[in-house]
N, C-alpha and C positions, 0 to 999 in steps of 0.2 A: 541664590543658591548654587553653590558650584560644585560639581560632582565629576571626577578625578578617574580615568580609567586607561587601560592597557589600550592601544589602537585595535590590537587585534582582538581583544575579546569583545570589546564594543562592537565592532563592524562584523564578528561571528554572532554576535545575539540578536543585534539589529537587522541583518542580512537574512539571517531565518525567518523572523517575525513577519518581514516584511515582505515574504515570497506569497505570504496567503492574502495580502490585501489586492481587493479586485481593482483591475486598469481604470473601470469607469463605475461608479456609482452615481446615486441622485446625491447622497449628502457628501459634502467636501469632508467632513470628519473621516470619513470610510476610508479614504484616502490616506490616513495617517497612521502613525504611529503613536501609542500613547505612552510617555514615560511617565512613571509615577512613583515618588520615593515613598517608601510607608515600612515600618516595622524594621527601621535601617538596611533597606535592602531595596535595590532600585528594581521594578518589574517592567517588562515591557512588551505590551500587549498590541494585538491587532486583530481583527475579526473580518467576514466577509457576511458576516449573520448567520452563517451555515455552520462554519468551524472558526470558534475564537482559538487562538494561541498566546500563552504567557513563558514569556523566559525571564528566569532570574540571575543577575546579574551582582558581581561585587565590586565596590566601587568606593573611594572616599571621598568624604562630605556629605555623609547619609544622615547626618544630626536631624537635619528641617523634612517637615512633611511639604509635601506640595507633587507638583507635576505639569504636564502641556504636551500637547500632541504634537508630534511634530510631520512636515509633509513626507512621506516613505521614500518615495522615488527620489525626492531632491538631496534629500538628507544622507538616502543609502550611498547615493554619488561621490558624496564628499568623504563618507568613512571608509568608503573602499581603497581612495587614493592615500588615506592616512592610515591604513590598518596596517603597515609596519612604523608606527611612530609609537614611540615608548607610551607618551601619554597624550591624551585626549581632554581636554576641559570641556564639560556640558557645561555652560551657565544659564539657569531660569530665572528669568526679567520682564514683568509685565506683559506678558502675554509673548515675548519673541523667547528664541533659543539661540544662544550665542555660544560656536562651538571654535574651538581653541586648540590649535597644535602647534608645532615647530615650524614656522615661518607664513602664521596667518590667522586669521580668523572668518567666520561666516555668521553673520546676523539673521536668523530665517523667522519670518512669522509666522508663529502657531496658533492653535486652538483650545481652546477652555478643557483640559481632559476631564472634567465635570458631567460634561456633554456627550463623552465618549459612549457608543452602546456598550452594553454586557451580554453575555449570554448566561443569565442564573442558571447554577445549576441544581435541577431539581433532585429530590431525596434520591439516592440509589440504594438497592438491597443491599448494600454494604460495598467491600473491595477485595480485591485479591493481589497477590503480588508474583510478579515474574520479570524475568531479566528482558530489559528492553531490545538486547540481540535477539533473543528467541523468537519475541514479535515480529521484529523486523525482518526473520530468516522466514517464519510461515506466511506474511505477507506477500513475499518474494515468490513462493512457492504456488500459490492460488490465486492470484489476483489476476493472470491473464484468462481466467475462465469468466467473468465476472461480463454482463451484456454492458454494451456499449450502446443498447436502443432507449431512447427516452420513455418508449411507451411501453416498455418493461420495466419501469422504477424498482419493482421489489428484486427484480434479478441484475439490479444495477449496481448493488451494494453488495456487500461479503456478510455471512452470517456469522455471528460471533454469539459462542456457547461456553459457558463455564459451568461445569458439572461435575462435581466432586472433585477431583485434583484433577483435572483435565480441561486444557482449554484447546476447544476446537475453531477450525476456520473452515468454510464452504463458501464455493462461487460456483455459480451456475450460471450458463444462458440458453437452457433449453436444447443445445446440441450435446454441451459438454458439462462435465460438473470436476471440481478438483476438491479434495478434501486434505487436511492434514489435521494432527492433533500432538499435543506436548504438553508435559506433566507441567501444575504451578504452586503456588504456596495458598492453601484454600484451608486453615485450621478451624474455620467456622464455617465449612460443607455449604457455601453460599451457593445456589444455583439462579445463572440470570442470561439472560441472550437477547440479541438486538441486530437488524441489518445496519452496518455502518458502510456510510458512505465511501465509493472507492477513492476520492479527492482525500478527504480524512484522512484514508489507512497510508495513501502516498507522501502525505505530507509529516504522516508519523514516520515512515522510513527515515526520512530526513533529520527529523526530529533526535531520535535515538541515535542518529548518525554523530550528531552535535553534543549529545545531551546524555549522555551513557550512563546507565546504572539500572538499581530496579525500577519498576515502574507498578505503580498502583492503576488497575483496571475497576472502573465501576460502570454500571450501567442499568438507567434508569427507565421509567415508562417511555420518553421521549429523547434522553440523550446518552451520549457516553462519553467517558473523561478519563482519561490517558494523564497521570500525573507522577513527576518526579523529583528530585530534590532540585532541580536547576526550572521546571516550568511544568507546563502541563499545556492540553489541547483537549479541549470540549467542543461536541460536536454534536448536530441534529441527528438522529435515527432515522433511517425510511420508514416511515410509516406502513404497515401491512404485515401480514404474516408470512414467513416464508413457507414455501413447501417441504414437504416430510421428503428431506433429503435420500431418507434410509431406504425410501421405498424405489428410488433410482439407481441404489448399488446393483448390478446383477449377479444372482443365486446361481445355483447349480453348476459353476463352472467347469465342465470336465475336458475340455481343451486348453492347454497349458502351455506356452510357447516362452523358453526361456531365449534372451539374444544379448549381443553387446550393444551398450547402449550408443556410445560413438560411429559406432559402424551403421546401427539402426538410423541414426540423426541423419550420417550424411547420405546416407542411400535414398530418405522419404525428400532430403532437402533437394537431392539432384534429380530423384524422380520429377519434384513441382517444377522445376524449369522446362519441362512440357506442358503445363497446364497455363491457364489464363481465370482473371476473376470471373468471367462468364461459367466457365467449369474446371472447378478447381477439385481433381477427381485421381487418386491415386488408387489403383487395385494392388490388395496385398495378395497375393498366392502363397499358400503355406502348403509346404510338402517336406518329405522326413530331409530333416538335418538342412535343409534351406528354404528361402522366403524370395520367392520373386517381385519384386516392385514394378508396375507396370503403368504408364502414363502413356496417353494417347489423345490429342486434342487436333482437329481437323487441319486450323489454320496455321498451328505453332508446331507440330511435328509429333513423335514418338519417341520413350525412351523403355529401356528394358535394362532391370539391376539385378543382382544377386546379392544377397545377404546371407552368411552363415548362424544356423539357429538350432537350437535344443527343440526336436518337436517329434515323436516318434508316431502320431497318430494320421490317421485319414487325410488326405488332398483336402482341402477346402479353400475358400476364396471370399475377399469381402472388400468394400472399396472403402475410403474413409477422406476426410478433406487433409490435404499433408501438414497445413498450419495447427490444426488442434495438434496432432499427432507430435509434430516437431514443439509445439508449446510444453508438451507436457516432459518430454524427453528432456527438455533443456533444463528443466527442474528438478531432474533427479538427481540425488547425491550418491548414486550407485556406479559401480561400473557395468553391471548389468541391469535389467528391469526385466519383470513376469508378464506375459500380456495373456490375459486370462478370457476367452470366449464359452459362451454358452451356444444352448442350441439355434439354428438358424442364422438368422441376421440381428442377434440381439448387441446389444453394446459390448465392447471392448472396456474390461476391465484392467488398467496399467499401474502395475505397482512399482512405483517410483522413488520409495525408501521407507524408512519404520515409521510405522505410523501416516503414511502417504500414499494416496492413489488418485489416478484421472481415471475419469468415464467418458468415453468417446463414442455418440451414436453413428452409426453405417452410414452412407449414402446408398441411394438407391441407381443402381445404372440406368441412365438415360437411353 
């Protein structure tokens, strides 16, 4: 069986799926990429047993059916060097894979593609459609708030909910929360939700940059599937019930501050220079027309910076982790942001864009 590809397309697809291959695995076959010809198309598949990625390529010579598992790292290195070649031929012969292109060939031992593990997709509650670029943008605006502590596995993912014509994503780590909502096509009125692993979503961002277009999203009891014309991603969901995030959104915020996003981000970053890992705190002192950012750390130094704001209420002060505030400001799509405060030392609600906000808990002065 001889399959003819352009060097660029073959390397692009192979490199994409190979990036999910684990660097170490109990079974050698998991270190490979399955190349399978069926239904007159070539499917490249890789998995780490949590996430399965499939990429569909066009090629000449798809008259027969069959396949092989190629060692991912070794073949990827070869294809990288041949990515600029007009044609790369992949031949599958008796358990070997032969790669031919201008100037030479490689004969590489492979494994039986029929032994390659699959993540069988369970029944979902249906599927909805949304542009891949929209999902990519949504992930980028909330993922910074997901927990990185394995002990809190539920918060180590992003809560994804389909409700009516809305797709909602929420991430939280106990100290902050990010939420975004966008419209999608849901003519059947399907409702579904699940906690999707950060690893799956970061890979999805790369996937949609390579495979643009509409994605079909389906969420089952145990798995989530993102499928497009050029491939799909199937991932195990994080088991557990996500907290009622609506309860953590501050209510009755009677103190509202409007501020230039770039100026505030610059001030927060500069104030953070006078903090350290053990004492990462910046005091926000709000006065009519200005915000004073104050940081003081015994073995580092101190700083005081002023930022112009729109605020007419009584003076008050509150302290935050500057990294959390900066993360929220970085993903905002507006020139200005609105910060809303309730009574006492309640969390701040930062409106960072249309149907998009971050909630950050304050720090207690030590």
